[in-house]
N, C-alpha and C positions, 0 to 999 in steps of 0.2 A: 570559342572554347566550349566544348560539349559538357553539359552538366546533367547528371542523372536526376530525373524528376519522377517521383512516385505517382504524381497525378499531373494532368495537363494544366497549363497556366490559366486556361480560359474555361474551366469547368463551370457549369451552372446547374448543379444538382439541387433539387428542391428538398432540402433536408427537413424543412418544417412540415412537409406533408406527413412525415412519420412521427410527429411530435407526440401524438396520443399513444401510439404503439410503444415509443421509447419510454415514456413516463410510466405506462402501465407495466411494462416488462421490468423496469427498474423497481417499481413498488412491490411487485410479486417476489422478485429476488431478494429484496431487502427484508420483507416480512418472513420469507423462508429462512433467511440468515439469522434473524432474531429468534425464531423458533429453535434453530440448531444451537444457538448460544445457550438456551435453557435446557433443551433436550435433543440429543443426549449430552450436550455440553461440550466444552473445549477440553483438549488434552493439555492441562496445565503442567508446566515444567516445575522443576525444583524451586526456581525463583519464587513462584507464587503459591506452592503447596508445602514447601519445606522438604527436607531430605538431607542426604549426605553427599559430599563431594570428596573424592579421593584422587590425589595426584600420584601416579606411579611411573616408574621408569623400567622398561623391560631390557634384558641384555641385548636383544637385537631389535630390528624394526618391528613394531607392534603388528601382530596379526589380528585385525579387528574381527574377522570371521570366527576365528578360534576363541577370542575373548567373549564374543556374544554367545557362542555355544556353551562355554563354560559357565558364564553368569546366568544363562537361561535355566540352568538346572538348580539354582539356589532358592527359587521360590520367592524372589524379592520384587517381582513385578518388572516392568520395563526398566532396563538399565541403559542409560545413554553413554556412549563413548565418543571421545573427541580427541584428535591429535592436538598436543599442547606443546608447541615448540618444535623440538627435533622429532624424527620418526619414532624414536624410542619412548617418547614421553606421551602418556595417555591421561586424560581427565575422565574419571569414572563418576557418573551421577546416578545415585540410587534414590528413588522416590521415598518419601517419608513413610515409615512403617507404622501400622497401628500398634499401640501399646506403650507409648511414652518414650522417654529417653533410653530406657533399658533396651527396648526393641531396636533403637537406632544403633546401639553398641553391638548388638547381636548381628545386625546386618553388616556392620563394618568388619567384624571378625569373620563372617562368612566370605566376604570378598577377599580379605587377606588370605584366608585359607585356600580359596580357589587359585589365587595368584601363586601361592607357594607350591601348590600341588601340580598345577598344569603349566606354570611358567616359572620354572626354577630360576632363581637369581634376580627376580623382580624386586625392586626397591619401592617401598611405600614412603613417599616424601612428605605428604601432607594429607590430613583428614580434617574436614570442616563440616559442621552440621548447621543447616539452615532451619531455625525454629519456626513454629507456626506464627508467632507474633511478628518476626522479621519478614516472613513471606507475605503476611497480610499487609504490612507497611509498604513493601515493595510494590504489591499490586495496586494499593491505593495511590501511591506516588506515580505509578505508570499511567493510571487512568487520569490523574490530575494533569500530567504532562500533555495527554491528548486533548483534554478539555481546554487547557490554556492555549495550546497551539491553535485550536479552532477559534477561540476568542480573539487571539492576535490577528489571525487571518481576516476575520470579520471586520475588525477595526481598520486594518490596512485597506481592504477593498472598499469599505464604506467611506474612508477618507479620500481615496483616490478616485472613486466613481460615485454615482448616485446610489441611494439605498437599495434600489432594485437589483443592482449588480451584486452588492454585498450579500443580500438575502439569497439570491440565486446561487452564488458561489458556495456559501456555507451549507445550504440545504443539500446541494450536490455532493459536497465533501462528506456530509453525514451519511448520505446514501452509499457513497464509495466505501466508507469505513465499515458500514454494516455488511457489505458484500465481502470485504476482506475477512471479516470475522466469520462469515459463512464459509469462506474458503478454508479457513482453519478447521471449522467443524466438519466439513466434508472430507478433507484430506487427512485429518487427525494429526496434522503437524503440531509439534509441541508449541504451546503458547507461553512465552516467557519474556524476559526483558529484551531479548533480541527481536522478538515480535513487535514490541512497542517501537523499537528503532526502525523496523521495516515499515510499520504503518505511518510513522512520522515522515519517513523518506517519501513514501507514496503520496502523502498529503501535500508535501512541498512540491513534488513534481506535478501533481494534479492541479493545484492552484496556479502554478506557473502557466500551464496550458490554457486554463480558463482566462487568465489575465490577457494572454495573447489574443484570444477571440474577442473578449470584451473590449479590449483597447481598439481593435479594428471596428467594432460596432460603434464605439464612441466617435471615432474619426469619421465614419460614414454618416453618422447623424448630422455632422456639421456640413458635409458635402452634399448629400442627397436630402435636401430639406423637406421634400414633399413625397418621397418614396414611402410606401407603406412599410411599417416596421417588419412585417413578416418577410417581405422581399429583401429588405435591407439586411436582416439577420442572415438569410440565405446567402446573400452576396458576400457578407463578411466572412462566413464560414468557408465559402469557396475560395476567397482570396487568401486565407491563411491555411488552406488545406495542405499545401505542399510543405509548409514549415511544420505543421503539426505532425504529419506523417513522417517527415524526415527526422525530426527530433525523436519521436516515439520509436521508430525503427532503429535508430542509432543506439538508444539506451537499451532497447530489447536485445539487440545483437551483442551488446557489451555484457549483459547479464546472463545470456544463454549459456556460454561456456562455464560460468560459475555453477549454474544449475546442473549441467551435465557432468562436469568433471571436478567440481569444487570440493567433493568429499562431504562427509557428514557435517563438518564445521560450517560450510557455506551453502550447501545445496538447498536447504529448507528456506533460508533467508532469500536466496536468489529466486526460487520458485514463487515465493510470495511477491517479490518485486515484479516478476514477469506478469503475474496476474494483475497486479496493481497498475502496471503501465497500460494494459489493455483496457481495464475498467476506467482509469483516469482519462484516457484519450477519448473513448467512446462517450463518456458522460459529458464531456465538454460540448459535444455536438448534439446529443440526443436528450440531455437532461438540463444542463445549465442554460443552453440557448432557448429551449421551450419555456422554461420558467421565466426567463427574461421577457419573452414575448407576451406571456400572460400578464405579467406585472407591469410591463412598460408601455403597452399600447395606450396612447392618450396622456401619458405622464412624462415619458422621456423627452418628448418633443415640446413640452411646455417651455415657452420662452425661446425656442429655437426656430419656429416657423416664421418666416418673414416673406414679404412680397418680393418675388424675384421675377426677372424678365424671362419671357419665353425663350427657351433654349439655353439659359444660363447653366442649368444643371448638366445638360449634355456636354457643354464646353468644359465644365469642371471635371466631369467624369473622364474626359479624354486625358486629363493631366494626372490621373491616378493610375498607378501601376501596381499589379499584384506583387506580393513579396517573393 
C-alpha cells in the first residue's frame, strides 16, 4: 500500500552543521520581537485596555463593510466587529475612550445613534463596559497562565528526561513565544484573551514536537552507545523527520481554511496558529536540538557507555526502523 511521504525514509541531513546559524537567527528574531513589544508596542484589545462591548441585532444579515464605514466616522478609534450567533447578530467592541466613565457613555450613544441612522430597525441587546481595573486583572491572569504553563512543561520534561532535555525544551519554548509576540507586533493583530489561548495552543503543539525528537534521542543513546552525540542527534532528527513534517503539514492545512475564510472571528487566531506551527516545527530541529548538543556532550552518556563487542552496535542498528 502506497503511503505519501514528505521526506525519504533514509535521509541523512547533517542538521547540526547549521546549529550556529539557527541559534543566531533565533536570537536575532527574539531580540527584535522584544523590541517590538515595547516599541511601538502591541495592539491590545478591549480585554486588556478596557472599553465597551455592544451586542446588536440587525433586521437583515449584517453588512460588516457598511458597519465599519459608519463607525469609522464617529472618531472612536478602531471598532472591532464580530458575528455573534446568527448572521444578524453583531458584537461591537469600542476601545476605551479617554475621559473616564462619561466618555464611555458618550461613545455608546454615538454607536447607538449610528445604528439608528444607518441601519434602521437594529436592536441593541446588551451593553457592557470593561473597566481599567478589570482589564489589568485579565492581563495579569493571562500572563500568569503562560508562566504556569511553561513551569508545568519544564517539570514534565525534567521528570521524563534528564535536566538537559528540560532546559533545552523550555528555553526553546521561550524563544518561540517571543517570536509569536513579535508576530503580533509586526501584523498589528489585536492582542487579547484569544491571543493567550493561541499562544497556549502553540506551546502545547511545540512541546509535543520536541518530545518526539527528544524521545528518539534518548532511545538512540541506549542503542548507539559509542556514536558521537552530534551524529546521534542528526540521526534522531532524520528518523523522526517524516513524522514531524507529516504532523505539521496536517495541522497547517487544517488551519489554513480558517485563516482564509474564517471571517473576522477566526482569521486572526488562525494566522497566529499557522505562524506558530512553522516556528514550533523549525525550532525543534534548529534550536532545541543544538541546545541539547551543547549541554549534553559528556553528560548524557554518563553511566551508559559500556564495553561492547566489535560489531554489536551495527547489529543493533539493523533492528531499528525509522518511524
